[in-house]
C-alpha positions in Angstrom: 6.8 -38.1 1.6 3.6 -37.8 3.8 2.5 -40.2 6.6 -0.4 -42.4 5.8 -2.8 -42.0 8.8 -6.4 -41.1 9.5 -6.9 -37.4 9.6 -6.7 -36.3 13.3 -9.8 -34.8 15.2 -8.2 -32.0 17.0 -9.6 -31.7 20.5 -6.9 -30.2 22.8 -4.5 -27.5 23.1 -1.0 -27.3 24.7 -0.4 -24.6 27.2 3.2 -23.6 27.6 4.2 -21.3 30.6 8.1 -20.2 29.8 8.3 -18.7 33.1 8.2 -21.8 35.1 8.9 -24.2 32.1 5.8 -26.2 32.4 3.6 -27.8 29.5 0.0 -28.9 30.0 -2.3 -30.7 27.8 -6.0 -29.2 28.0 -9.2 -30.4 26.3 -11.0 -27.9 24.3 -14.7 -27.7 25.3 -16.8 -29.4 22.7 -19.0 -26.2 22.4 -15.9 -24.1 21.6 -15.2 -26.2 18.6 -18.6 -25.8 17.3 -18.8 -22.0 18.1 -15.1 -21.0 17.2 -14.0 -23.9 15.0 -10.2 -23.4 15.1 -7.5 -21.1 14.0 -8.7 -17.4 14.4 -12.0 -18.2 16.2 -10.5 -20.5 18.8 -7.4 -18.5 19.1 -9.4 -15.3 19.9 -11.4 -17.3 22.5 -8.4 -18.5 24.2 -6.5 -15.1 24.2 -9.5 -13.5 25.8 -9.6 -16.4 28.3 -5.8 -16.3 29.3 -4.9 -12.6 29.1 -6.0 -9.7 31.5 -7.5 -6.4 30.2 -4.9 -4.0 29.5 -2.0 -6.3 29.4 1.2 -5.1 28.0 1.7 -6.9 24.9 5.5 -7.1 25.4 5.0 -8.4 29.2 5.1 -12.0 30.2 1.3 -12.0 30.7 0.4 -11.6 27.0 0.1 -14.9 25.2 1.2 -16.0 21.9 -0.8 -18.7 20.2 0.4 -20.9 17.5 -2.9 -22.3 15.9 -3.9 -24.6 13.1 -7.5 -25.6 12.1 -9.4 -28.7 12.2 -8.7 -29.2 8.4 -5.0 -28.2 8.3 -3.0 -30.4 6.0 -6.0 -31.8 4.5 -7.9 -28.9 2.2 -6.6 -27.8 -1.1 -4.1 -25.0 -1.3 -1.0 -24.2 0.8 -1.3 -25.2 4.4 -1.2 -22.4 6.9 -1.1 -21.7 10.4 -2.2 -18.6 12.7 0.0 -16.6 15.0 -2.5 -14.8 17.5 -1.6 -12.3 20.2 -2.3 -9.0 21.5 -0.4 -6.6 19.1 2.5 -4.5 20.2 2.0 -2.2 17.4 -1.7 -1.6 17.7 -2.7 -2.7 21.1 -5.5 -4.7 19.4 -6.4 -8.4 18.7 -3.7 -9.6 16.2 -4.0 -12.6 14.0 -1.4 -13.1 11.3 -1.0 -16.2 8.9 1.8 -17.9 7.2 2.2 -20.8 4.9 4.7 -23.3 3.6 6.4 -26.3 5.0 6.5 -25.1 8.8 2.8 -24.7 8.7 2.1 -28.2 7.2 4.7 -30.0 9.6 3.2 -28.1 12.5 -0.2 -29.6 11.7 1.4 -33.1 11.5 3.4 -32.6 14.8 0.6 -31.3 16.7 -1.4 -34.5 16.0 -4.8 -34.2 17.8 -3.8 -30.9 19.2 -5.2 -27.5 17.9 -2.2 -25.3 18.9 0.1 -24.0 21.5 -0.8 -21.2 23.9 2.7 -19.8 25.2 2.6 -17.5 28.1 5.4 -16.1 30.5 8.9 -15.3 29.8 11.9 -17.7 29.5 14.9 -16.8 31.8 17.3 -17.7 28.9 16.5 -17.9 25.2 14.5 -21.2 24.4 13.0 -23.1 21.4 9.8 -25.3 21.5 10.1 -28.6 19.8 6.7 -30.0 18.7 6.4 -33.8 17.8 3.7 -36.4 18.1 1.3 -34.2 19.7 3.5 -32.9 22.5 6.0 -30.0 23.1 9.3 -29.8 24.9 11.2 -26.7 25.9 14.8 -26.8 25.0 17.7 -24.3 25.1 17.7 -22.1 21.8 20.4 -22.0 19.1 21.0 -19.1 17.0 19.9 -16.4 19.4 21.3 -13.0 18.1 21.5 -14.4 14.6 19.3 -13.8 11.4 16.4 -15.9 10.3 18.5 -18.2 7.9 20.8 -19.3 10.7 17.9 -20.1 12.9 16.3 -22.3 10.4 19.4 -23.8 9.2 20.3 -24.9 12.8 17.6 -27.7 12.5 17.9 -29.2 8.9 15.6 -32.2 9.6 12.7 -30.1 10.9 10.8 -27.1 9.8 11.3 -23.9 11.8 9.5 -20.6 12.6 11.6 -18.2 14.4 12.2 -14.7 15.4 14.9 -12.6 13.8 17.0 -9.7 15.0 14.0 -7.5 14.7 11.9 -9.5 17.0 14.7 -10.1 19.5 14.8 -6.2 19.7 11.1 -6.0 20.0 10.3 -3.9 16.9 6.7 -3.7 17.0 6.1 -4.9 13.5 8.7 -7.7 13.7 7.4 -11.0 11.9 7.7 -14.6 12.6 9.7 -16.3 9.8 9.6 -19.7 8.5 11.2 -21.9 5.9 14.4 -19.8 5.9 12.6 -16.5 5.6 10.5 -17.7 2.6 7.2 -17.2 4.7 6.2 -14.8 7.4 3.4 -14.3 9.8 3.8 -10.5 9.1 1.9 -7.7 10.3 1.2 -6.3 13.7 4.4 -7.6 15.6 3.8 -11.1 16.5 7.6 -11.7 16.2 8.2 -8.9 18.8 6.1 -10.8 21.2 7.9 -13.9 20.5 11.3 -12.1 21.1 10.0 -10.5 24.4 9.3 -14.1 25.8 12.8 -15.0 24.8 11.5 -17.7 22.5 13.6 -18.1 19.4 12.0 -20.8 17.5 9.1 -23.4 17.3 10.6 -26.5 15.6 8.0 -28.9 14.0 9.6 -32.4 13.7 6.9 -34.6 12.2 5.9 -35.0 8.5 2.6 -33.5 7.3 -0.8 -35.3 7.7 -2.6 -36.9 4.8 -6.0 -38.2 4.1 -9.5 -37.4 2.4 -7.6 -37.5 -1.0 -10.9 -38.2 -2.9 -12.5 -35.1 -1.4 -9.3 -33.0 -2.0 -9.2 -34.1 -5.7 -12.9 -33.3 -6.2 -12.3 -29.7 -4.7 -9.1 -29.2 -6.7 -11.0 -29.9 -10.0 -13.4 -27.2 -8.9 -10.5 -24.7 -8.7 -11.1 -22.2 -11.5 -14.8 -21.6 -11.2 -14.3 -18.5 -9.1 -13.6 -15.0 -10.2 -10.0 -14.9 -8.7 -8.9 -18.3 -9.5 -7.6 -17.4 -13.1 -5.9 -14.4 -11.6 -4.2 -16.5 -9.0 -3.2 -19.1 -11.5 -1.7 -16.6 -13.8 0.3 -14.3 -11.4 -0.3 -15.1 -7.8 -0.1 -11.8 -6.0 2.2 -10.2 -8.2 0.0 -8.7 -10.5 -1.6 -6.6 -7.6 1.1 -3.8 -8.3 -0.2 -3.7 -12.0 -3.9 -3.6 -11.1 -3.5 -1.0 -8.3 -1.5 1.3 -11.0 -4.1 0.6 -13.7 -7.0 2.0 -11.5 -4.9 4.8 -9.9 -4.8 3.3 -6.6 -1.1 2.5 -6.1 0.4 4.6 -3.2 3.6 6.0 -4.5 6.6 7.7 -2.8 5.0 7.7 0.6 1.4 8.4 -0.4 2.2 11.5 -2.5 1.0 10.0 -5.8 -1.4 7.2 -6.8 0.5 5.7 -9.9 4.0 4.6 -10.7 5.8 5.0 -13.8 8.0 2.1 -13.1 5.3 -0.4 -12.6 6.3 -2.4 -15.8 9.9 -2.9 -14.3 8.6 -4.3 -11.0 5.4 -6.0 -11.8 4.3 -9.2 -13.6 5.8 -8.2 -16.8 9.3 -8.0 -15.0 8.8 -11.3 -13.3 7.9 -13.0 -16.7 11.0 -11.7 -18.2 13.4 -13.5 -15.8 14.3 -17.1 -15.7 11.7 -18.0 -13.1 10.3 -21.1 -11.7 6.7 -21.6 -10.4 6.0 -23.3 -7.0 3.8 -26.3 -7.4 3.9 -25.9 -11.1 1.6 -28.1 -13.0 -0.6 -28.7 -9.9 -4.3 -27.7 -9.6 -3.3 -24.7 -7.4 0.1 -23.3 -8.3 2.2 -21.3 -5.9 4.4 -18.3 -6.3 7.1 -17.4 -8.6 10.7 -18.2 -7.6 13.3 -15.8 -9.3 17.0 -16.5 -9.3 19.7 -13.6 -9.2 23.2 -14.1 -9.3 23.8 -14.4 -5.6 20.4 -14.9 -4.4 16.7 -16.1 -4.9 13.5 -14.2 -4.3 9.8 -14.9 -4.1 8.2 -11.7 -5.3 4.7 -11.0 -3.9 2.3 -8.0 -4.4 2.8 -6.4 -0.8 6.6 -6.2 -1.7 6.4 -4.8 -5.1 3.9 -2.2 -4.1 5.4 -1.1 -0.6 9.1 -1.5 -1.3 8.8 -0.8 -5.0 6.3 1.9 -5.8 5.9 3.1 -2.1 9.7 3.8 -2.1 10.1 4.9 -5.8 12.4 2.0 -6.5 11.8 0.8 -10.2 14.6 -1.9 -10.4 13.2 -5.4 -10.0 16.5 -6.8 -8.4 16.7 -3.8 -6.0 13.1 -4.4 -4.7 14.0 -8.1 -4.5 17.2 -7.2 -2.5 15.3 -4.9 -0.1 12.5 -7.6 0.3 15.2 -10.3 1.2 16.8 -7.8 3.7 13.5 -7.5 5.6 13.1 -11.3 5.4 16.5 -12.0 6.9 15.8 -9.4 9.6 12.3 -10.7 10.3 10.4 -7.4 9.9 7.1 -6.7 8.1 7.7 -5.3 4.6 4.6 -2.9 4.8 5.7 -1.7 8.3 9.2 -1.0 7.4 8.5 0.3 3.9 6.0 2.9 5.3 8.6 3.6 7.9 11.3 4.4 5.6 8.8 6.4 3.4 7.9 8.5 6.6 11.4 9.2 7.2 12.2 10.4 3.6 9.1 12.7 3.6 10.0 13.9 7.2 13.5 14.7 6.1 12.4 16.5 2.9 9.9 18.6 4.9 12.4 19.5 7.5 10.7 17.5 10.4 13.9 15.4 10.9 17.5 15.4 9.7 17.5 12.7 7.3 19.0 12.7 3.8 17.7 9.4 2.3 15.6 9.9 -1.0 12.9 7.9 -2.9 14.8 5.6 -5.3 17.6 5.1 -3.2 18.2 1.4 -2.4 21.4 2.0 -0.2 19.7 4.3 2.2 16.7 2.1 2.3 18.5 -1.1 3.4 20.7 1.0 5.9 17.5 2.5 7.6 15.8 -1.1 7.5 19.0 -2.6 9.2 18.9 0.3 11.8 15.3 -0.2 12.6 15.8 -3.9 13.2 18.9 -3.4 15.3 17.4 -0.1 17.0 21.0 1.1 16.6 20.4 4.8 15.8 17.9 7.3 17.4 15.7 7.4 14.2 15.9 3.6 13.8 14.9 2.9 17.5 12.1 5.3 17.3 10.8 4.0 14.0 10.9 0.5 15.5 8.2 1.7 17.7 5.9 2.6 14.5 5.1 5.5 12.4 2.9 7.0 15.1 5.6 6.9 17.8 7.9 8.8 15.3 5.3 11.3 14.7 4.8 11.9 18.3 8.5 12.1 19.0 9.4 14.4 16.0 6.3 15.8 14.3 5.0 14.9 10.8 1.7 13.3 12.1 -0.1 13.2 8.7 2.7 12.2 6.4 1.8 8.4 6.1 -1.7 7.3 7.0 -2.4 4.8 9.7 -5.4 3.2 11.5 -5.1 2.1 15.2 -1.3 2.7 14.6 -1.1 0.2 11.7 0.2 1.7 8.4 -2.1 1.4 5.4 -1.2 -1.1 2.8 -0.6 0.4 -0.7 -4.2 0.3 -2.0 -5.3 3.8 -2.0 -8.9 3.9 -0.7 -9.8 7.3 -2.3 -10.5 5.4 -5.5 -13.1 3.2 -3.7 -14.4 4.7 -0.4 -15.6 1.5 0.9 -12.0 0.5 1.2 -11.5 3.0 3.6 -14.4 1.5 5.8 -12.6 -1.9 5.6 -9.3 -0.3 6.9 -10.9 1.6 9.5 -13.1 -1.3 11.0 -10.4 -3.9 10.7 -9.8 -5.8 14.1 -6.1 -5.6 13.7 -5.7 -2.1 12.3 -5.4 -1.2 8.6 -5.5 -4.4 6.6 -6.5 -5.1 3.2 -7.0 -8.9 3.8 -10.1 -8.7 5.9 -12.0 -7.3 3.1 -11.0 -5.9 -0.3 -14.0 -4.1 -1.8 -11.7 -2.0 -4.0 -11.4 -5.0 -6.4 -15.0 -4.5 -7.5 -16.3 -1.1 -6.2 -13.7 0.9 -8.3 -15.5 -0.4 -11.4 -19.1 0.7 -10.1 -18.5 4.0 -8.4 -22.3 4.8 -8.6 -23.2 2.0 -6.4 -20.6 2.9 -3.8 -23.1 4.1 -1.2 -23.0 3.6 2.5 -25.7 0.9 3.2 -24.6 -1.4 0.2 -20.6 -1.1 1.0 -21.2 -1.7 4.5 -23.1 -4.8 3.8 -20.3 -6.0 1.5 -17.5 -5.4 4.0 -19.3 -7.0 6.6 -20.0 -10.1 4.4 -16.2 -10.3 3.5 -15.1 -9.9 7.1 -17.3 -12.7 8.3 -16.4 -14.9 5.6 -12.7 -14.5 6.1 -13.1 -15.1 9.8 -14.6 -18.2 9.1 -12.1 -19.3 6.5 -9.2 -18.3 8.9 -10.6 -20.4 11.5 -10.6 -23.5 9.1 -7.6 -22.5 8.2 -8.0 -22.2 4.5 -5.5 -20.7 1.9 -6.8 -17.4 1.0 -6.5 -18.1 -2.6 -9.0 -21.1 -2.4 -11.5 -19.2 -0.8 -14.1 -19.6 -3.7 -14.1 -23.3 -3.0 -16.1 -22.7 0.1 -18.8 -20.5 -0.8 -21.2 -23.4 -1.5 -21.6 -24.6 2.1 -18.8 -22.7 4.0 -16.7 -25.8 4.6 -19.5 -28.0 6.1 -18.6 -31.0 4.0 -15.0 -30.8 5.0 -15.9 -30.4 8.7 -18.2 -33.5 8.5 -15.5 -35.5 7.1 -13.4 -35.0 10.3 -16.2 -35.5 12.6 -17.7 -32.0 13.3 -21.2 -31.7 11.9 -22.2 -28.1 11.4 -24.8 -26.7 8.9 -23.8 -23.7 6.4 -26.2 -21.5 8.4 -24.5 -22.4 11.6 -20.9 -21.5 10.1 -22.1 -18.3 8.5 -23.1 -17.4 12.1 -19.7 -18.6 13.4 -17.9 -16.2 11.1 -20.0 -13.3 12.5 -19.5 -14.7 16.2 -15.8 -14.6 15.6 -15.6 -11.3 14.2 -17.8 -10.0 17.0 -15.5 -11.6 19.4 -12.3 -9.9 18.2 -14.3 -6.7 18.4 -15.2 -7.4 22.0 -11.6 -8.0 22.7 -10.6 -4.6 21.3 -13.5 -2.9 23.2 -12.0 -4.5 26.4 -8.7 -2.8 25.4 -10.4 0.7 25.2 -11.1 0.7 21.3 -14.3 2.6 20.1 -15.7 4.6 17.4 -13.0 7.2 17.6 -10.4 4.6 16.8 -12.3 3.6 13.4 -10.9 6.6 11.8 -10.4 8.2 8.4 -6.7 9.3 8.1 -6.4 12.8 7.1 -4.5 12.4 3.8 -7.6 10.4 2.4 -9.5 13.7 2.6 -7.1 15.2 0.2 -7.6 14.8 -3.6 -5.6 12.4 -5.5 -3.4 14.5 -7.8 -2.4 12.1 -10.8 -3.9 9.0 -12.8 -7.2 7.9 -13.4 -8.4 9.0 -9.9 -7.2 12.5 -10.1 -9.6 14.5 -7.9 -10.9 11.5 -5.9 -11.1 12.1 -2.2 -13.1 10.9 0.8 -15.0 13.5 2.8 -15.5 13.1 6.7 -19.2 13.1 6.2 -19.3 10.4 3.5 -16.9 8.2 5.6 -19.1 8.7 8.8 -22.2 7.7 6.9 -20.5 4.4 5.9 -19.2 3.9 9.4 -22.7 4.5 10.9 -24.5 2.1 8.4 -21.8 -0.4 9.2 -22.4 -0.2 12.9 -26.3 -0.4 12.4 -26.0 -3.5 10.1 -23.6 -5.0 12.8 -26.0 -4.5 15.6 -23.4 -2.3 17.3 -24.3 1.0 19.1 -23.2 4.5 18.1 -19.9 3.9 20.0 -19.1 0.8 18.0 -19.9 -1.6 20.7 -22.0 -4.6 20.2 -25.6 -4.4 21.8 -27.0 -6.8 24.1 -29.4 -8.1 21.5 -26.5 -8.9 19.2 -24.4 -10.7 21.9 -27.3 -12.8 23.1 -28.1 -13.6 19.3 -24.5 -14.8 18.9 -24.4 -16.8 22.1 -21.9 -14.2 23.5 -23.9 -12.6 26.2 -22.8 -14.8 29.1 -19.1 -14.3 28.1 -19.5 -10.6 28.2 -22.2 -10.0 30.8 -21.3 -6.4 31.5 -20.9 -5.2 28.0 -23.7 -2.7 27.1 -25.8 -3.6 30.3 -27.9 -0.7 31.2 
């Protein structure tokens, strides 16, 4: 049941200092609303404003932002929120997104407020209760317990919380919501939450409503885009089938690129179960809900790829069980899946004393739990990331990372522009900022540096804008006509499509400048060594990426971005994007 009220014009933020227990309301400068919109963009602007260069991500001086967008709860698709901070995994800017009931009710509870900016560290575990555009700091319940217990402690509200992994500051811990059904996953926002002794954010009020006629009009358009039919048919589950078909499915710790068990864990396996579809019959359906004897699971592409093929597990229920374990612990499935794969390979090669094997569900669950609890030497080391484990034990090139973040399961050797997308991602290796592999693999003759750099840039800028609105990824084709201008006008923010496109570029450039401030440059936009080795199986057998090929793409990317050879935006670029005054010393001769 949604409340019937006029859509809010979000014009303020709430600053929460957990150290001294204060909350302050602060108006958002109108210029910031026009330049950064909300969500990712506005969160990046505030993160730059409230943190000092070089801040330890797990220190009280880091900020954790819970942001919505100007259109949250109104536009088609699943409502989402953004968790924004400096990543404890990578040391870079981090934005991570999650949908579901918490996101919808957070938007309703914030009222005319765009988000929470949380700094400091509470002396004892606390929760934040959000209602009627305000927030209060309350003693936490369920500290030391799993995700489900923390959510069940507030049955009349929606909850986002940190689990055992976040409390133990595992650097790829998630912020879980809706009982663990949804997660702000990659990069370790849950560890930052745990470091602040913040157990939960509790959204009390019902979702917002309004602009129904415009929403209906846009929902009727859904299906015109190239990815819409795919989403309707299979949500993200079919990603594992697609990656296997094109020979880009990293398998058994990046040793192979196809998986013989794909049919047992992919869309065919889901369709063979007695599943339910979320939002069945609606214009934009949700994911699948599969019931087992003692549990339920929502299979997604990342789970099937990383915990299934990546670990050589070909039993659908086993993959679901491992995924549910990660959900309960509040740990990123891509992070922990790759950590387990690293341990297995390191054990096989004699780097460490570890007897786990690919395909062994029991040892995988045991190691996942050890990582979340930091209860063994290996678990505690892997809790700090694969790069930390490699530094401690050896085995540097077993699993590829960029800026410390593990590559997702799309093998970019089948489409070298995907390697460029991973390398230049602002939060470390990420397949969501740009996914050129979805088209480039079918037209390899066109995969040349200038064209692919242009395509990666266009996707990164567009998604920066979408994540500032904040729009559901699966509805992105609805905004290609005017970049959301019609919707923004409906809530009182008049911006042209040209201005919005420019905003996407500005926001991406701002996150780059945050990373430059933190010491990142060309040397960090790297090609992991494994990608220089040829694929050994499947349709891509023999494919590899040479360092010279990668450097040509990276140089073309920098040139088109208006960045210098170090990967730093030039003065001309900063001035053209109205960022010159904010960064007066960058690239100043």
